[in-house]
DRENPA-113792 format. One record per residue (C-alpha): residue in three letters; x, y, z. Coordinates in nm, 3 decimals, decimal comma. Layout:
// residues N
+------+---------+---------+---------+
: rest :      xx :      yy :      zz :
+------+---------+---------+---------+
:  ALA :       X :       Y :       Z :
...
+------+---------+---------+---------+
This chain:
// residues 287
+------+---------+---------+---------+
: rest :      xx :      yy :      zz :
+------+---------+---------+---------+
:  MET :  -2,794 :  -9,479 :  -4,148 :
:  ALA :  -2,623 :  -9,609 :  -3,835 :
:  ASN :  -2,934 :  -9,783 :  -3,703 :
:  ALA :  -3,059 :  -9,969 :  -4,006 :
:  ALA :  -3,165 : -10,272 :  -3,800 :
:  LEU :  -3,430 : -10,085 :  -3,598 :
:  LYS :  -3,778 : -10,231 :  -3,655 :
:  LYS :  -4,013 : -10,162 :  -3,362 :
:  VAL :  -4,196 :  -9,833 :  -3,430 :
:  LEU :  -4,432 :  -9,641 :  -3,204 :
:  ILE :  -4,639 :  -9,373 :  -3,379 :
:  THR :  -4,857 :  -9,143 :  -3,173 :
:  GLY :  -5,168 :  -8,986 :  -3,319 :
:  ALA :  -5,204 :  -9,263 :  -3,576 :
:  GLY :  -5,583 :  -9,250 :  -3,601 :
:  THR :  -5,587 :  -8,984 :  -3,871 :
:  GLY :  -5,376 :  -8,776 :  -4,107 :
:  PHE :  -5,000 :  -8,806 :  -4,134 :
:  GLY :  -4,966 :  -9,058 :  -3,851 :
:  TYR :  -5,229 :  -9,288 :  -3,996 :
:  GLU :  -5,070 :  -9,306 :  -4,339 :
:  ALA :  -4,716 :  -9,339 :  -4,204 :
:  ALA :  -4,825 :  -9,627 :  -3,981 :
:  MET :  -4,979 :  -9,808 :  -4,276 :
:  ARG :  -4,678 :  -9,752 :  -4,501 :
:  LEU :  -4,422 :  -9,854 :  -4,240 :
:  ALA :  -4,619 : -10,173 :  -4,179 :
:  GLU :  -4,619 : -10,235 :  -4,555 :
:  LYS :  -4,240 : -10,197 :  -4,545 :
:  GLY :  -4,215 : -10,472 :  -4,284 :
:  PHE :  -4,170 : -10,267 :  -3,969 :
:  ASP :  -4,333 : -10,379 :  -3,644 :
:  VAL :  -4,571 : -10,088 :  -3,594 :
:  ILE :  -4,749 :  -9,990 :  -3,275 :
:  ALA :  -5,007 :  -9,739 :  -3,396 :
:  THR :  -5,152 :  -9,544 :  -3,105 :
:  VAL :  -5,470 :  -9,341 :  -3,081 :
:  GLU :  -5,599 :  -9,094 :  -2,824 :
:  ILE :  -5,919 :  -9,272 :  -2,717 :
:  TYR :  -6,038 :  -9,632 :  -2,698 :
:  GLY :  -6,316 :  -9,556 :  -2,946 :
:  GLN :  -6,055 :  -9,525 :  -3,221 :
:  VAL :  -5,888 :  -9,861 :  -3,157 :
:  GLN :  -6,127 : -10,094 :  -3,338 :
:  THR :  -6,170 :  -9,849 :  -3,625 :
:  LEU :  -5,795 :  -9,842 :  -3,689 :
:  LYS :  -5,770 : -10,221 :  -3,660 :
:  ARG :  -6,045 : -10,258 :  -3,919 :
:  GLN :  -5,881 : -10,006 :  -4,151 :
:  ALA :  -5,550 : -10,191 :  -4,125 :
:  ALA :  -5,719 : -10,519 :  -4,210 :
:  GLU :  -5,886 : -10,359 :  -4,511 :
:  ARG :  -5,546 : -10,232 :  -4,621 :
:  GLY :  -5,395 : -10,577 :  -4,571 :
:  VAL :  -5,135 : -10,472 :  -4,314 :
:  SER :  -5,059 : -10,590 :  -3,963 :
:  LEU :  -5,062 : -10,325 :  -3,690 :
:  GLU :  -5,062 : -10,339 :  -3,314 :
:  VAL :  -5,312 : -10,073 :  -3,209 :
:  GLU :  -5,298 :  -9,922 :  -2,861 :
:  LYS :  -5,464 :  -9,636 :  -2,678 :
:  LEU :  -5,205 :  -9,372 :  -2,587 :
:  ASP :  -5,307 :  -9,022 :  -2,486 :
:  VAL :  -4,974 :  -8,840 :  -2,459 :
:  THR :  -5,113 :  -8,622 :  -2,178 :
:  ASN :  -5,199 :  -8,927 :  -1,966 :
:  ASP :  -4,922 :  -9,045 :  -1,733 :
:  GLY :  -5,058 :  -9,400 :  -1,718 :
:  ASP :  -5,062 :  -9,426 :  -2,096 :
:  ARG :  -4,707 :  -9,295 :  -2,120 :
:  ARG :  -4,592 :  -9,541 :  -1,853 :
:  LYS :  -4,739 :  -9,847 :  -2,027 :
:  ALA :  -4,555 :  -9,750 :  -2,347 :
:  LEU :  -4,230 :  -9,826 :  -2,166 :
:  ASN :  -4,322 : -10,195 :  -2,188 :
:  TRP :  -4,338 : -10,202 :  -2,567 :
:  GLY :  -3,966 : -10,218 :  -2,655 :
:  VAL :  -3,981 :  -9,914 :  -2,880 :
:  GLU :  -3,679 :  -9,869 :  -3,111 :
:  ILE :  -3,821 :  -9,589 :  -3,329 :
:  LEU :  -4,047 :  -9,322 :  -3,179 :
:  VAL :  -4,254 :  -9,098 :  -3,404 :
:  ASN :  -4,400 :  -8,810 :  -3,205 :
:  ASN :  -4,688 :  -8,723 :  -3,434 :
:  ALA :  -4,982 :  -8,658 :  -3,200 :
:  GLY :  -5,081 :  -8,295 :  -3,190 :
:  VAL :  -5,362 :  -8,043 :  -3,188 :
:  GLY :  -5,397 :  -7,696 :  -3,337 :
:  GLU :  -5,560 :  -7,407 :  -3,154 :
:  GLY :  -5,653 :  -7,121 :  -3,386 :
:  GLY :  -5,714 :  -6,764 :  -3,285 :
:  SER :  -5,535 :  -6,445 :  -3,198 :
:  THR :  -5,269 :  -6,455 :  -2,929 :
:  VAL :  -5,469 :  -6,193 :  -2,739 :
:  ASP :  -5,799 :  -6,385 :  -2,757 :
:  ILE :  -5,732 :  -6,755 :  -2,691 :
:  PRO :  -5,853 :  -6,854 :  -2,342 :
:  VAL :  -5,613 :  -6,989 :  -2,079 :
:  PRO :  -5,740 :  -7,353 :  -2,080 :
:  ASN :  -5,694 :  -7,371 :  -2,456 :
:  ILE :  -5,341 :  -7,234 :  -2,435 :
:  ARG :  -5,249 :  -7,489 :  -2,171 :
:  HIS :  -5,406 :  -7,773 :  -2,366 :
:  GLN :  -5,209 :  -7,673 :  -2,676 :
:  PHE :  -4,879 :  -7,708 :  -2,492 :
:  GLU :  -4,977 :  -8,019 :  -2,296 :
:  VAL :  -5,059 :  -8,211 :  -2,615 :
:  ASN :  -4,791 :  -8,075 :  -2,845 :
:  VAL :  -4,499 :  -8,025 :  -2,608 :
:  THR :  -4,520 :  -8,152 :  -2,251 :
:  GLY :  -4,686 :  -8,487 :  -2,314 :
:  PRO :  -4,465 :  -8,591 :  -2,607 :
:  LEU :  -4,150 :  -8,479 :  -2,423 :
:  LEU :  -4,239 :  -8,684 :  -2,114 :
:  LEU :  -4,314 :  -8,986 :  -2,334 :
:  THR :  -3,981 :  -8,939 :  -2,512 :
:  GLN :  -3,781 :  -8,907 :  -2,190 :
:  GLY :  -3,863 :  -9,260 :  -2,080 :
:  ILE :  -3,826 :  -9,420 :  -2,421 :
:  ALA :  -3,503 :  -9,232 :  -2,499 :
:  LYS :  -3,340 :  -9,369 :  -2,185 :
:  GLN :  -3,432 :  -9,720 :  -2,295 :
:  MET :  -3,271 :  -9,643 :  -2,632 :
:  VAL :  -2,957 :  -9,528 :  -2,449 :
:  GLU :  -2,943 :  -9,860 :  -2,265 :
:  ARG :  -2,986 : -10,042 :  -2,597 :
:  GLY :  -2,722 :  -9,826 :  -2,766 :
:  ALA :  -2,943 :  -9,737 :  -3,062 :
:  GLY :  -3,266 :  -9,562 :  -3,149 :
:  ARG :  -3,444 :  -9,313 :  -3,371 :
:  ILE :  -3,671 :  -9,029 :  -3,259 :
:  VAL :  -3,879 :  -8,838 :  -3,513 :
:  TRP :  -4,060 :  -8,520 :  -3,412 :
:  VAL :  -4,346 :  -8,414 :  -3,638 :
:  SER :  -4,306 :  -8,041 :  -3,607 :
:  SER :  -4,440 :  -7,791 :  -3,860 :
:  ARG :  -4,335 :  -7,515 :  -4,092 :
:  GLU :  -4,499 :  -7,307 :  -3,819 :
:  GLY :  -4,212 :  -7,416 :  -3,596 :
:  LEU :  -3,985 :  -7,209 :  -3,819 :
:  ASN :  -4,216 :  -6,922 :  -3,924 :
:  VAL :  -4,529 :  -6,759 :  -3,784 :
:  ASN :  -4,867 :  -6,653 :  -3,919 :
:  PRO :  -5,158 :  -6,458 :  -3,773 :
:  PHE :  -5,415 :  -6,668 :  -3,585 :
:  THR :  -5,184 :  -6,969 :  -3,545 :
:  GLY :  -4,944 :  -6,807 :  -3,298 :
:  ILE :  -5,011 :  -7,036 :  -3,001 :
:  TYR :  -4,987 :  -7,346 :  -3,220 :
:  SER :  -4,671 :  -7,202 :  -3,375 :
:  ALA :  -4,528 :  -7,135 :  -3,029 :
:  SER :  -4,577 :  -7,501 :  -2,939 :
:  LYS :  -4,398 :  -7,609 :  -3,257 :
:  HIS :  -4,114 :  -7,363 :  -3,197 :
:  ALA :  -4,078 :  -7,538 :  -2,861 :
:  VAL :  -4,068 :  -7,875 :  -3,039 :
:  GLU :  -3,793 :  -7,744 :  -3,265 :
:  ALA :  -3,584 :  -7,638 :  -2,967 :
:  ILE :  -3,637 :  -7,971 :  -2,793 :
:  ALA :  -3,557 :  -8,179 :  -3,101 :
:  GLU :  -3,241 :  -7,988 :  -3,192 :
:  THR :  -3,111 :  -7,997 :  -2,836 :
:  MET :  -3,198 :  -8,364 :  -2,801 :
:  ALA :  -3,005 :  -8,445 :  -3,118 :
:  TYR :  -2,689 :  -8,301 :  -2,962 :
:  GLU :  -2,748 :  -8,465 :  -2,625 :
:  LEU :  -2,813 :  -8,813 :  -2,762 :
:  GLN :  -2,563 :  -8,837 :  -3,048 :
:  GLU :  -2,295 :  -8,997 :  -2,830 :
:  HIS :  -2,546 :  -9,272 :  -2,750 :
:  ASN :  -2,602 :  -9,356 :  -3,119 :
:  ILE :  -2,957 :  -9,219 :  -3,124 :
:  GLU :  -3,080 :  -9,037 :  -3,434 :
:  VAL :  -3,315 :  -8,741 :  -3,398 :
:  ALA :  -3,500 :  -8,575 :  -3,686 :
:  THR :  -3,789 :  -8,339 :  -3,751 :
:  VAL :  -4,053 :  -8,343 :  -4,022 :
:  ASN :  -4,198 :  -7,999 :  -4,094 :
:  PRO :  -4,523 :  -8,002 :  -4,292 :
:  GLY :  -4,642 :  -7,679 :  -4,448 :
:  PRO :  -5,005 :  -7,615 :  -4,547 :
:  PHE :  -5,148 :  -7,954 :  -4,644 :
:  LEU :  -5,509 :  -8,039 :  -4,706 :
:  THR :  -5,581 :  -8,294 :  -4,434 :
:  GLY :  -5,850 :  -8,095 :  -4,252 :
:  PHE :  -5,614 :  -8,005 :  -3,967 :
:  ASN :  -5,561 :  -7,642 :  -4,070 :
:  ASP :  -5,928 :  -7,574 :  -4,125 :
:  ARG :  -6,021 :  -7,730 :  -3,790 :
:  MET :  -5,781 :  -7,486 :  -3,624 :
:  PHE :  -6,000 :  -7,204 :  -3,747 :
:  GLN :  -6,307 :  -7,360 :  -3,581 :
:  THR :  -6,177 :  -7,409 :  -3,227 :
:  TRP :  -6,316 :  -7,071 :  -3,121 :
:  GLU :  -6,664 :  -7,223 :  -3,140 :
:  SER :  -6,600 :  -7,407 :  -2,811 :
:  TRP :  -6,418 :  -7,135 :  -2,621 :
:  GLU :  -6,548 :  -7,061 :  -2,273 :
:  ASP :  -6,503 :  -6,687 :  -2,282 :
:  ASP :  -6,695 :  -6,365 :  -2,340 :
:  PRO :  -6,728 :  -6,328 :  -2,718 :
:  SER :  -6,784 :  -5,955 :  -2,682 :
:  GLN :  -6,427 :  -5,920 :  -2,555 :
:  ARG :  -6,267 :  -6,085 :  -2,859 :
:  LEU :  -6,055 :  -5,869 :  -3,084 :
:  PHE :  -6,165 :  -6,062 :  -3,396 :
:  ASP :  -6,489 :  -6,214 :  -3,526 :
:  TYR :  -6,367 :  -6,564 :  -3,610 :
:  SER :  -6,683 :  -6,655 :  -3,801 :
:  LYS :  -6,543 :  -6,434 :  -4,080 :
:  LEU :  -6,197 :  -6,592 :  -4,094 :
:  ALA :  -6,047 :  -6,897 :  -4,267 :
:  PHE :  -5,705 :  -7,056 :  -4,302 :
:  PRO :  -5,522 :  -6,799 :  -4,518 :
:  ARG :  -5,342 :  -7,021 :  -4,772 :
:  ALA :  -5,427 :  -7,270 :  -5,042 :
:  GLN :  -5,326 :  -7,618 :  -4,930 :
:  PHE :  -5,121 :  -7,895 :  -5,090 :
:  ASP :  -5,196 :  -8,263 :  -5,147 :
:  PRO :  -5,053 :  -8,444 :  -4,840 :
:  GLU :  -4,877 :  -8,720 :  -5,035 :
:  ALA :  -4,540 :  -8,546 :  -5,000 :
:  VAL :  -4,560 :  -8,560 :  -4,620 :
:  TYR :  -4,678 :  -8,921 :  -4,619 :
:  ALA :  -4,374 :  -9,020 :  -4,822 :
:  THR :  -4,122 :  -8,809 :  -4,629 :
:  LEU :  -4,246 :  -8,902 :  -4,282 :
:  THR :  -4,239 :  -9,271 :  -4,376 :
:  SER :  -3,886 :  -9,242 :  -4,517 :
:  VAL :  -3,750 :  -9,049 :  -4,218 :
:  ALA :  -3,900 :  -9,295 :  -3,971 :
:  ALA :  -3,764 :  -9,587 :  -4,175 :
:  GLY :  -3,413 :  -9,440 :  -4,169 :
:  GLU :  -3,403 :  -9,389 :  -4,545 :
:  VAL :  -3,340 :  -9,014 :  -4,507 :
:  ASN :  -3,055 :  -8,878 :  -4,296 :
:  SER :  -3,131 :  -8,504 :  -4,286 :
:  PHE :  -3,224 :  -8,360 :  -3,948 :
:  ARG :  -3,483 :  -8,114 :  -4,081 :
:  ASN :  -3,729 :  -8,229 :  -4,346 :
:  LEU :  -3,967 :  -7,961 :  -4,469 :
:  GLU :  -4,249 :  -8,030 :  -4,713 :
:  PRO :  -4,337 :  -7,913 :  -4,967 :
:  LYS :  -3,980 :  -7,857 :  -5,076 :
:  SER :  -4,104 :  -7,571 :  -5,295 :
:  MET :  -4,150 :  -7,368 :  -4,974 :
:  ILE :  -3,798 :  -7,415 :  -4,834 :
:  GLU :  -3,654 :  -7,091 :  -4,972 :
:  GLU :  -3,961 :  -6,890 :  -4,868 :
:  THR :  -3,931 :  -7,036 :  -4,520 :
:  LYS :  -3,564 :  -6,940 :  -4,494 :
:  GLN :  -3,636 :  -6,588 :  -4,617 :
:  LEU :  -3,915 :  -6,540 :  -4,364 :
:  GLN :  -3,676 :  -6,643 :  -4,086 :
:  GLN :  -3,476 :  -6,331 :  -4,168 :
:  VAL :  -3,772 :  -6,092 :  -4,145 :
:  PRO :  -3,757 :  -6,032 :  -3,766 :
:  TRP :  -3,394 :  -5,918 :  -3,801 :
:  GLU :  -3,502 :  -5,645 :  -4,041 :
:  ARG :  -3,845 :  -5,554 :  -3,905 :
:  LYS :  -3,899 :  -5,215 :  -3,740 :
:  VAL :  -4,152 :  -5,177 :  -3,459 :
:  THR :  -4,325 :  -4,908 :  -3,664 :
:  ASP :  -4,360 :  -5,120 :  -3,979 :
:  GLY :  -4,722 :  -5,139 :  -4,095 :
:  LEU :  -4,872 :  -4,955 :  -3,800 :
:  GLY :  -5,231 :  -4,858 :  -3,871 :
:  THR :  -5,271 :  -5,105 :  -4,158 :
:  ARG :  -5,399 :  -5,463 :  -4,173 :
:  GLN :  -5,128 :  -5,724 :  -4,220 :
:  GLN :  -5,152 :  -5,909 :  -4,553 :
:  ALA :  -5,201 :  -6,259 :  -4,412 :
:  ILE :  -5,485 :  -6,135 :  -4,193 :
:  GLN :  -5,654 :  -5,992 :  -4,501 :
:  HIS :  -5,609 :  -6,329 :  -4,672 :
:  SER :  -5,793 :  -6,493 :  -4,380 :
:  TYR :  -6,095 :  -6,276 :  -4,458 :
:  GLU :  -6,079 :  -6,357 :  -4,829 :
:  MET :  -5,994 :  -6,730 :  -4,831 :
:  ARG :  -6,251 :  -7,009 :  -4,837 :
:  PRO :  -6,190 :  -7,320 :  -4,619 :
:  GLU :  -6,024 :  -7,625 :  -4,776 :
:  THR :  -5,893 :  -7,443 :  -5,080 :
:  PRO :  -5,649 :  -7,668 :  -5,269 :
:  VAL :  -5,338 :  -7,544 :  -5,445 :
:  ALA :  -5,424 :  -7,497 :  -5,811 :
:  GLY :  -5,283 :  -7,765 :  -6,037 :
+------+---------+---------+---------+
C-alpha cells in the first residue's frame, strides 16, 4: 500500500461489536488507536477492557451527530479514519416514524460524512491518509424490514466510491467493509426498535412482535479480521464483503431489479417476509 507508514487511527463506535474488536487488534499490531464511544458512560468501561486485554488505547467520547465532538477530533492528528459508528432501524418503509428515519441518516450518513470532511482535508494537507467506511451488505442489496437502514448504507456506498475518486490524486486511500448477517446482536436489535416508536400502533401495516431477523447469522470473526486488515493497510481492495461465501449471491441479487416486473408476486407474501415470521432471534449458521 502507498501509505504503509500511517499509524494514528480513529475508530468511531468502538464500544461494541466490530469497532471494539478492530480497535483492540489494531492496538495489538502497534497502531496508535483512538477508540471513540458515543457517551461518556462507555469511556471507563472501554479503558478497563483494554487494560484487561493488555493493550494501550486512547479512549474518547465522540458522538458523530454532535458538532462539538466532531470538531475536537480535528485536534487528534488522525491518519487513518474508520467510520464504524452506526445504528439500525428495523421496520417497514411505510411504518417507521419520521424521527426514527431522520436519526438513522444522521448517525449513519450525515454525522460520519461531516466528521470525514474535516479529517480528509487534514489528510490532503499531509499528503497521505486512509479512510475506511464500515458499510454493509445491505448497502448493495435490500431486504424487507431493513429498508431504511439499507438506504443509509446505500448512501454510504455512494459517498465512499465518489470520495475514492475525488481523493486519489491526494494519495488518500478509501475502502469499504461490507458485513453480511453476523451474530453480534446488531441485527436482532434492529427488529426491536419498534418497541420505542412514538406512533399509533393501530396504523402499522405489520405486527412487529411476530417478526425476527430473517436469516441465520455467522460468527463475526471474519469481519474482525477483515476490518482490522483493511484499516491496517494490509488489504488493497476497495470493497471488502464478508462472509466471502455470500459474494456471488450479492452480485446476483444486484441484477434482480433489472429483470423484475412490477406485477411480479402481486397478491403473495415475499419469501424473506415469510422467513421473518418463521425465524427465531439470534439463530446461528449451522456448523
